[in-house]
N, C-alpha and C positions, 0 to 999 in steps of 0.2 A: 327440422332437427339435424344437427351435425351427424354424419354417418358414423364417426368414431363413437359418439355418445350412444347411437342406436346399437352398436355392437356390444355395449356394456349392459343393455337392458336385460338379457338372459341372466347375467351375473347378479344384478340387483334383485331380480325375481327369485333366483336360487337363494341368495343371502336372506331375503325376507322370509321365505318359506321354511328354511332349515336352520337359520341362526336367530333372527330377530323374533319370530313367532315363538319358537321353543323357549327362548330366554324370557319372553314376556309371560309365558305360562308358568315358568319356574318362579318368577317374582310374584305372580298372582297367587299361586298356591302357597308359596312360602310366607306370604304376609296375610293370609286368611286362615280361618279355621274351617271345619267341615260344613258349617252353616253359612260360610261366605263372609263372616264378620272379620274386620281388620284386627290383626293381632301380631305381637312380636314373640309369642310363646314358642313358635316353631324354631326361630333363630336362637332364642334363649335356652332351648333344650340342649344345646351343645354343652352347657355347663353341668348337665346331669352326669353322674359318676361314670356310667357305662359309656356314654358318648364322648366325654372328655378323655377317658382312658383310651378309647379307640383313636381319637384324634391325635393324642400325644404319641401313641405307638406308631401311627402312620407317619407323623412328622419325624420321629426318630429313625425309623427304617428308611424313609425317603432320604434323609440327610446322610445316613451311612452309605446307602446305595449310590447316591450322587458323588460322595467323596471317593468311593472306590472306583467309580467310573472315571472320575477326573484323574486319579493317580494312575490308572491303567491307560487312559486315552492319550494323555499328554506325551509320554515317551513314545507311544505307538505312532502318534501323529508326527512326531519329530523324525522317527525312523522312516516313515513313508515320505516325508518331505525331503529328507536327505538322499533318498533313492531317486529323486527327480522324476517321480511318477505323476501323471496327470490324473484328474478325477475320473477319467474314463478308462484308466488302465485296468488290467486284470487284477492287480493286487487290491486296489480300492473296491473293485467290483465284488471281491470275496467278502468284504465287510458289509457291503450294501445288500448282497444276495439274501441273507437271512431276513431282511426287512420285507422282502417280496413274499415271504411265506406267511401263512395265516398266523396271527398272534396266538390264537388259542392252540393251534397245533404245536407251535414252538414250546408253549408252556406245558402241554400234555406230554411232550417228549421228555422234558426234564422230570416230570412226575414219574414217568416210566423208568428213567435212569436212577432216580433217588429213592424210590420206595424200597421197603425192607426186603422184598424179593425181586428187586429190580436188577437191571443189567450190571450196575456198578457193584452191588453187593454180591451178585452171583460170581463175578470175576474175582472179587476179593476172597470169597469163600473157596473158589477153585484153587487159589494159591495159598490157602490157609492163613489169610491175613484178617485182622479185625474188621468187622463190618461197620459201615457208617450208619449212624442213627440221626440223620439230618432232616428227613421228611417230616412235615407237620411241625416245624420249628421256625423261629424268626430267621435263622441262617438260611433255610431253604427259600424263604421269601426274598431275602436280600440277593441270593444267588440268581433267582429268576428275574428280579428287577435288573441286575447288572447285565445279565445275558441279553435281555430284550432291549434295554435302552442304551447299551454301550455305543452302538453306531451313532446315536444322536449326539454323543459327546465327542467322538473321534472326528467326525466330518467338519463341524464348525471350527474346531481347533486347527485341523489340517488346512482348512480354507484360509484361516488367518495367517498361518505359517507360510503358506504359499505366496501370500501377497506382500510379505516382507521383502523390501529391496535388498538384494544381496550386497550391493555396494555399501550400504550402511554397515553391515556386519563386517565386510572386508576392511572398511575404513577403521572400525574400532580395533580390529586385530592389528592393523598396521601401526596404530597409535599405542600398542602395547597391552591392550586388554586381553586377559586370559579367558578361557572358555566360560568360567563361572561368571566373570564380570560381563561378558557379552550376553549371557543368558539373562542375568538379573537386570541389566541396564537397558537391553535392547529387545531381546526375544520375548521375554515374559510380558513387559509392558505393552508391546505391540500386539500380543495375542489375547489381551484382556477381553476385547469384544467377543472373540470366539469362545473363551472360557465362560463368560457370562451367558452367552447364547446357549452353550452346551448345558450349563447348569439348569437354565430355564427349561430346556427341552427334556431333561431327565427328571428334574425334581417334580414338575407338575404332573406328568403322567404317573410317576411313582407314588405321589401323594393320593391321587384319586383312583388308583387301580383297585379292582376287587377280584379280577380273574386270577391273578397270580397268587394272592393270599388265599383264595378259595381252593385252588387246586394244590398248591404246594404247602399251604398251611392246614389243609384238611378241614377247613371251616372252624377250626379250634382257635385260631388267632384272628380276631376280627379287627380290621382296620376301618377307618371312617367310611371308606368306599364301600365296604361290605355292609355297613349299617344303612347307608343310603340305598343300596341296591335291595336290601331286604325290606325296607319300608315301602319301596315301590312295587316289588314283585310278590312279596309274601304277605306283609301286613296290609297292603293296599292303602297305606296312609301317605298319599301324595303330598299333603300339606307339610307333614314333618320331614319327609324326604327332601322336599324342595327347600325347606328352611335350612336343613343341614348342608344342602348343596350351595346355598348362598354363603354360608360360612366358608366353604372351600373356595368360593369365588374370590374372597378377600385375599387369600394366599396367592391365588393365580394373578390377581391384579398387582399385588406387591412384586411378584416375580417379573411381570411384564413391565412395571415401572422401573425396576432396577435395570432390566435389559435395555429399556429405552434410554436410560441415562448413560450407560457405558457403551452402548452400540447404536449411536444415533444415526449412523449412515448404513447400518445393516452389514457391516464388514464381517461379522461373525456368522452370517447366514450359511446355510448348507449349499447354496447355489453358487 
């Protein structure tokens, strides 16, 4: 056997144990009932009122969070690109640094900041200003999503901006194009792969998350991720939890398909 192929054996073993096998288990439980008989009831249960409401709410909050991340990330990426900084510079490192921290700790920090007797309200009270009542609301969940997933939107867009040939931009300016025309005709179309990649990397984890909504929503606002988590950990109904997970996989596959169409060469990757 080729030595290069032998080096890939540990990767294939890892993929089989931690990707393929778990997926097979999810499909098995999702397509069977507790007796092991084949059924589509677990998947069809997404149409139940409570499950459908949780899915719709998750889609809505994920869309809002992704849109906010895009609106914040694009100007920020353009500023970073205009400063001629590399991905290994201190400024970019500042945006990557929070990603090195534990996801749960980052979310708990926002819970401490936003709660009724938290840091923010304590400061507002000290200055005799109206207190914020944002904890345990959809707004708090969106805030947590934006904070945790914003770097995943910034870096792909920044990477796409960095790859744009400056000669093209300069040529357009020499031909009389104003800044708005340069952006609409050159910059924006060339950064579409980065935008699509960023949307995929923000929307998917936002759709499937349950930690953010559990901590910042106070378990009062259930997203579809919370429903799946409860079926596995509390109800012990792996079949229903797996069936609902398969429904989420459909949205994941759609996002991956869109990303593959618009980013065929991986130009919008974070690397």
